[in-house]
ROMAR-371345 format. One record per atom (N, C-alpha, C): atom name; x, y, z. Coordinates in nm, 2 decimals. Example, Ala and Ser with C-alpha at 12.3 -4.5 7.8 and 13.67 -1.06 7.14 Angstrom:
REM residues 2
{N; {1.32; -0.57; 0.78}} {CA; {1.23; -0.45; 0.78}} {C; {1.32; -0.33; 0.78}} {N; {1.28; -0.22; 0.71}} {CA; {1.37; -0.11; 0.71}} {C; {1.29; 0.00; 0.79}} 
This chain:
REM residues 110
{N; {0.08; -0.12; 0.00}} {CA; {0.00; 0.00; 0.00}} {C; {0.09; 0.12; 0.00}} {N; {0.07; 0.21; -0.09}} {CA; {0.14; 0.33; -0.10}} {C; {0.09; 0.43; 0.00}} {N; {0.18; 0.52; 0.06}} {CA; {0.14; 0.61; 0.16}} {C; {0.07; 0.73; 0.11}} {N; {-0.05; 0.77; 0.16}} {CA; {-0.11; 0.90; 0.13}} {C; {-0.03; 1.01; 0.18}} {N; {0.02; 1.00; 0.30}} {CA; {0.09; 1.11; 0.37}} {C; {0.21; 1.15; 0.29}} {N; {0.28; 1.05; 0.23}} {CA; {0.40; 1.08; 0.15}} {C; {0.38; 1.16; 0.03}} {N; {0.25; 1.16; -0.02}} {CA; {0.22; 1.23; -0.14}} {C; {0.19; 1.38; -0.12}} {N; {0.18; 1.43; 0.00}} {CA; {0.16; 1.57; 0.02}} {C; {0.28; 1.65; -0.03}} {N; {0.25; 1.78; -0.07}} {CA; {0.35; 1.86; -0.12}} {C; {0.47; 1.88; -0.02}} {N; {0.43; 1.90; 0.11}} {CA; {0.54; 1.93; 0.21}} {C; {0.63; 1.81; 0.22}} {N; {0.57; 1.69; 0.21}} {CA; {0.66; 1.57; 0.22}} {C; {0.74; 1.54; 0.09}} {N; {0.68; 1.57; -0.02}} {CA; {0.76; 1.56; -0.15}} {C; {0.88; 1.65; -0.14}} {N; {0.86; 1.77; -0.09}} {CA; {0.97; 1.87; -0.07}} {C; {1.08; 1.81; 0.02}} {N; {1.04; 1.75; 0.13}} {CA; {1.14; 1.69; 0.22}} {C; {1.21; 1.58; 0.15}} {N; {1.14; 1.50; 0.07}} {CA; {1.21; 1.39; 0.00}} {C; {1.31; 1.44; -0.10}} {N; {1.27; 1.54; -0.17}} {CA; {1.36; 1.61; -0.27}} {C; {1.48; 1.66; -0.20}} {N; {1.46; 1.73; -0.10}} {CA; {1.58; 1.79; -0.02}} {C; {1.67; 1.67; 0.02}} {N; {1.61; 1.57; 0.07}} {CA; {1.69; 1.45; 0.12}} {C; {1.78; 1.39; 0.01}} {N; {1.72; 1.37; -0.11}} {CA; {1.79; 1.32; -0.22}} {C; {1.90; 1.42; -0.27}} {N; {1.87; 1.55; -0.27}} {CA; {1.97; 1.65; -0.31}} {C; {2.08; 1.66; -0.21}} {N; {2.06; 1.62; -0.09}} {CA; {2.17; 1.62; 0.01}} {C; {2.29; 1.54; -0.03}} {N; {2.26; 1.44; -0.12}} {CA; {2.37; 1.35; -0.17}} {C; {2.44; 1.41; -0.30}} {N; {2.38; 1.52; -0.35}} {CA; {2.45; 1.58; -0.47}} {C; {2.34; 1.63; -0.57}} {N; {2.38; 1.71; -0.66}} {CA; {2.29; 1.77; -0.76}} {C; {2.23; 1.66; -0.85}} {N; {2.11; 1.68; -0.89}} {CA; {2.04; 1.59; -0.99}} {C; {1.94; 1.67; -1.07}} {N; {1.90; 1.62; -1.18}} {CA; {1.79; 1.67; -1.26}} {C; {1.66; 1.61; -1.21}} {N; {1.55; 1.67; -1.25}} {CA; {1.42; 1.63; -1.20}} {C; {1.39; 1.48; -1.21}} {N; {1.42; 1.43; -1.33}} {CA; {1.39; 1.29; -1.35}} {C; {1.47; 1.20; -1.26}} {N; {1.60; 1.24; -1.24}} {CA; {1.69; 1.16; -1.15}} {C; {1.64; 1.17; -1.01}} {N; {1.59; 1.29; -0.97}} {CA; {1.53; 1.30; -0.83}} {C; {1.42; 1.21; -0.81}} {N; {1.32; 1.21; -0.91}} {CA; {1.21; 1.12; -0.90}} {C; {1.25; 0.97; -0.89}} {N; {1.34; 0.93; -0.98}} {CA; {1.38; 0.79; -0.98}} {C; {1.45; 0.75; -0.85}} {N; {1.53; 0.85; -0.79}} {CA; {1.60; 0.82; -0.66}} {C; {1.50; 0.81; -0.55}} {N; {1.40; 0.89; -0.54}} {CA; {1.29; 0.88; -0.44}} {C; {1.23; 0.74; -0.45}} {N; {1.19; 0.71; -0.58}} {CA; {1.13; 0.58; -0.60}} {C; {1.22; 0.46; -0.56}} {N; {1.35; 0.47; -0.59}} {CA; {1.44; 0.36; -0.55}} {C; {1.46; 0.35; -0.40}} {N; {1.48; 0.47; -0.33}} {CA; {1.50; 0.46; -0.19}} {C; {1.37; 0.42; -0.11}} {N; {1.26; 0.44; -0.17}} {CA; {1.13; 0.40; -0.10}} {C; {1.09; 0.26; -0.14}} {N; {1.17; 0.19; -0.20}} {CA; {1.13; 0.05; -0.24}} {C; {1.01; 0.06; -0.34}} {N; {1.01; 0.16; -0.42}} {CA; {0.90; 0.18; -0.52}} {C; {0.76; 0.20; -0.46}} {N; {0.76; 0.25; -0.33}} {CA; {0.64; 0.28; -0.26}} {C; {0.60; 0.42; -0.29}} {N; {0.69; 0.51; -0.32}} {CA; {0.67; 0.65; -0.35}} {C; {0.72; 0.68; -0.49}} {N; {0.63; 0.72; -0.58}} {CA; {0.67; 0.75; -0.71}} {C; {0.61; 0.89; -0.75}} {N; {0.69; 1.00; -0.72}} {CA; {0.64; 1.13; -0.74}} {C; {0.62; 1.16; -0.89}} {N; {0.50; 1.20; -0.93}} {CA; {0.48; 1.24; -1.07}} {C; {0.52; 1.38; -1.09}} {N; {0.52; 1.41; -1.22}} {CA; {0.56; 1.55; -1.26}} {C; {0.47; 1.66; -1.20}} {N; {0.35; 1.62; -1.18}} {CA; {0.25; 1.72; -1.13}} {C; {0.28; 1.76; -0.98}} {N; {0.35; 1.67; -0.91}} {CA; {0.39; 1.70; -0.77}} {C; {0.54; 1.75; -0.77}} {N; {0.62; 1.68; -0.85}} {CA; {0.77; 1.71; -0.84}} {C; {0.81; 1.85; -0.88}} {N; {0.77; 1.88; -1.00}} {CA; {0.82; 2.01; -1.05}} {C; {0.76; 2.14; -0.98}} {N; {0.64; 2.13; -0.94}} {CA; {0.59; 2.25; -0.86}} {C; {0.67; 2.26; -0.73}} {N; {0.70; 2.14; -0.67}} {CA; {0.77; 2.14; -0.54}} {C; {0.91; 2.19; -0.56}} {N; {0.98; 2.15; -0.67}} {CA; {1.11; 2.21; -0.71}} {C; {1.11; 2.36; -0.73}} {N; {1.00; 2.41; -0.80}} {CA; {0.99; 2.55; -0.82}} {C; {0.98; 2.62; -0.68}} {N; {0.89; 2.57; -0.60}} {CA; {0.87; 2.63; -0.46}} {C; {1.00; 2.63; -0.38}} {N; {1.07; 2.52; -0.39}} {CA; {1.20; 2.51; -0.31}} {C; {1.30; 2.61; -0.37}} {N; {1.30; 2.63; -0.50}} {CA; {1.39; 2.73; -0.56}} {C; {1.35; 2.87; -0.52}} {N; {1.22; 2.90; -0.52}} {CA; {1.17; 3.03; -0.48}} {C; {1.21; 3.06; -0.33}} {N; {1.20; 2.95; -0.25}} {CA; {1.23; 2.97; -0.10}} {C; {1.38; 2.97; -0.07}} {N; {1.46; 2.95; -0.18}} {CA; {1.61; 2.95; -0.16}} {C; {1.67; 2.83; -0.10}} {N; {1.59; 2.72; -0.11}} {CA; {1.64; 2.59; -0.06}} {C; {1.72; 2.51; -0.16}} {N; {1.69; 2.54; -0.29}} {CA; {1.77; 2.48; -0.40}} {C; {1.80; 2.58; -0.50}} {N; {1.91; 2.56; -0.58}} {CA; {1.94; 2.64; -0.69}} {C; {1.94; 2.55; -0.81}} {N; {1.90; 2.61; -0.93}} {CA; {1.90; 2.53; -1.05}} {C; {2.00; 2.59; -1.15}} {N; {2.05; 2.51; -1.23}} {CA; {2.14; 2.55; -1.34}} {C; {2.12; 2.45; -1.46}} {N; {2.14; 2.51; -1.58}} {CA; {2.13; 2.42; -1.70}} {C; {2.26; 2.35; -1.73}} {N; {2.25; 2.22; -1.75}} {CA; {2.36; 2.14; -1.78}} {C; {2.35; 2.09; -1.92}} {N; {2.45; 2.12; -2.00}} {CA; {2.45; 2.08; -2.14}} {C; {2.50; 1.93; -2.15}} {N; {2.46; 1.86; -2.25}} {CA; {2.50; 1.73; -2.28}} {C; {2.56; 1.71; -2.42}} {N; {2.65; 1.62; -2.44}} {CA; {2.70; 1.59; -2.57}} {C; {2.59; 1.55; -2.67}} {N; {2.50; 1.47; -2.62}} {CA; {2.39; 1.43; -2.71}} {C; {2.26; 1.45; -2.63}} {N; {2.16; 1.51; -2.69}} {CA; {2.04; 1.54; -2.62}} {C; {2.03; 1.68; -2.57}} {N; {1.91; 1.72; -2.52}} {CA; {1.89; 1.86; -2.48}} {C; {1.95; 1.89; -2.34}} {N; {1.97; 2.01; -2.32}} {CA; {2.02; 2.06; -2.19}} {C; {1.92; 2.02; -2.08}} {N; {1.97; 1.99; -1.96}} {CA; {1.89; 1.95; -1.85}} {C; {1.90; 2.05; -1.73}} {N; {1.79; 2.08; -1.66}} {CA; {1.80; 2.16; -1.55}} {C; {1.83; 2.08; -1.43}} {N; {1.95; 2.11; -1.36}} {CA; {2.00; 2.04; -1.25}} {C; {1.98; 2.12; -1.13}} {N; {1.94; 2.05; -1.02}} {CA; {1.91; 2.12; -0.89}} {C; {2.01; 2.08; -0.79}} {N; {2.05; 2.18; -0.71}} {CA; {2.15; 2.15; -0.60}} {C; {2.09; 2.21; -0.47}} {N; {2.13; 2.15; -0.36}} {CA; {2.09; 2.20; -0.23}} {C; {2.17; 2.32; -0.19}} {N; {2.10; 2.42; -0.12}} {CA; {2.17; 2.53; -0.07}} {C; {2.19; 2.51; 0.08}} {N; {2.26; 2.60; 0.15}} {CA; {2.27; 2.60; 0.29}} {C; {2.13; 2.61; 0.36}} {N; {2.05; 2.70; 0.30}} {CA; {1.91; 2.72; 0.35}} {C; {1.84; 2.59; 0.34}} {N; {1.86; 2.51; 0.23}} {CA; {1.80; 2.39; 0.20}} {C; {1.84; 2.28; 0.31}} {N; {1.97; 2.28; 0.34}} {CA; {2.02; 2.19; 0.45}} {C; {1.94; 2.22; 0.58}} {N; {1.93; 2.34; 0.62}} {CA; {1.86; 2.38; 0.74}} {C; {1.72; 2.34; 0.73}} {N; {1.65; 2.37; 0.62}} {CA; {1.51; 2.33; 0.60}} {C; {1.49; 2.18; 0.61}} {N; {1.58; 2.10; 0.54}} {CA; {1.57; 1.96; 0.55}} {C; {1.58; 1.91; 0.69}} {N; {1.67; 1.97; 0.77}} {CA; {1.69; 1.93; 0.91}} {C; {1.56; 1.96; 0.99}} {N; {1.50; 2.07; 0.97}} {CA; {1.38; 2.11; 1.03}} {C; {1.26; 2.02; 0.99}} {N; {1.25; 1.99; 0.87}} {CA; {1.14; 1.90; 0.82}} {C; {1.16; 1.76; 0.87}} {N; {1.28; 1.71; 0.87}} {CA; {1.31; 1.57; 0.92}} {C; {1.28; 1.56; 1.07}} {N; {1.31; 1.66; 1.14}} {CA; {1.28; 1.66; 1.29}} {C; {1.13; 1.66; 1.31}} {N; {1.06; 1.74; 1.24}} {CA; {0.91; 1.75; 1.25}} {C; {0.85; 1.62; 1.20}} {N; {0.90; 1.56; 1.10}} {CA; {0.85; 1.43; 1.05}} {C; {0.87; 1.32; 1.15}} {N; {0.99; 1.32; 1.21}} {CA; {1.02; 1.21; 1.32}} {C; {0.92; 1.23; 1.44}} {N; {0.89; 1.35; 1.47}} {CA; {0.80; 1.38; 1.58}} {C; {0.66; 1.33; 1.54}} {N; {0.62; 1.35; 1.42}} {CA; {0.49; 1.30; 1.37}} {C; {0.49; 1.15; 1.37}} {N; {0.59; 1.09; 1.32}} {CA; {0.60; 0.94; 1.32}} {C; {0.59; 0.89; 1.47}} {N; {0.67; 0.95; 1.56}} {CA; {0.66; 0.90; 1.70}} {C; {0.52; 0.91; 1.76}} {N; {0.45; 1.02; 1.72}} {CA; {0.32; 1.05; 1.77}} {C; {0.22; 0.94; 1.72}} {N; {0.23; 0.91; 1.59}} {CA; {0.15; 0.81; 1.53}} {C; {0.18; 0.67; 1.59}} {N; {0.30; 0.64; 1.61}} {CA; {0.34; 0.51; 1.67}} {C; {0.28; 0.50; 1.81}} {N; {0.28; 0.61; 1.88}} {CA; {0.22; 0.61; 2.02}} {C; {0.07; 0.58; 2.01}} {N; {0.01; 0.62; 1.91}} {CA; {-0.14; 0.60; 1.90}} {C; {-0.17; 0.46; 1.85}} {N; {-0.09; 0.41; 1.76}} {CA; {-0.13; 0.28; 1.70}} {C; {-0.06; 0.16; 1.77}} {N; {0.03; 0.19; 1.87}} {CA; {0.10; 0.08; 1.94}} {C; {-0.01; 0.01; 2.02}} {N; {0.01; -0.12; 2.02}} {CA; {-0.08; -0.20; 2.10}} {C; {-0.02; -0.24; 2.24}} {N; {-0.09; -0.22; 2.34}} {CA; {-0.03; -0.25; 2.47}} {C; {0.01; -0.40; 2.48}} {N; {0.12; -0.42; 2.55}} {CA; {0.17; -0.56; 2.56}} {C; {0.09; -0.64; 2.65}} 
């Protein structure tokens, strides 16, 4: 079962930032890496991924640059900024708090 919570825009942004923490990537590469890391449970579509990337760029969390290739069109590559690292840390802390709270609710007494 794929997670509904993971599909929200805020969570897609956190996943994007997490992937970019390992280095710059283009949009398609970001989507495939999220998919790979999630065991194919999260597959962000273009309708969620690119608006989230634009918002992260507007917020100063990522910067974009065009990368030319020997064959094929240029690709827009995204990289994490210092603000993005801070934002990722804040989002991850908040997410862990949320997960802990849910675990407390669904845990069955021994």
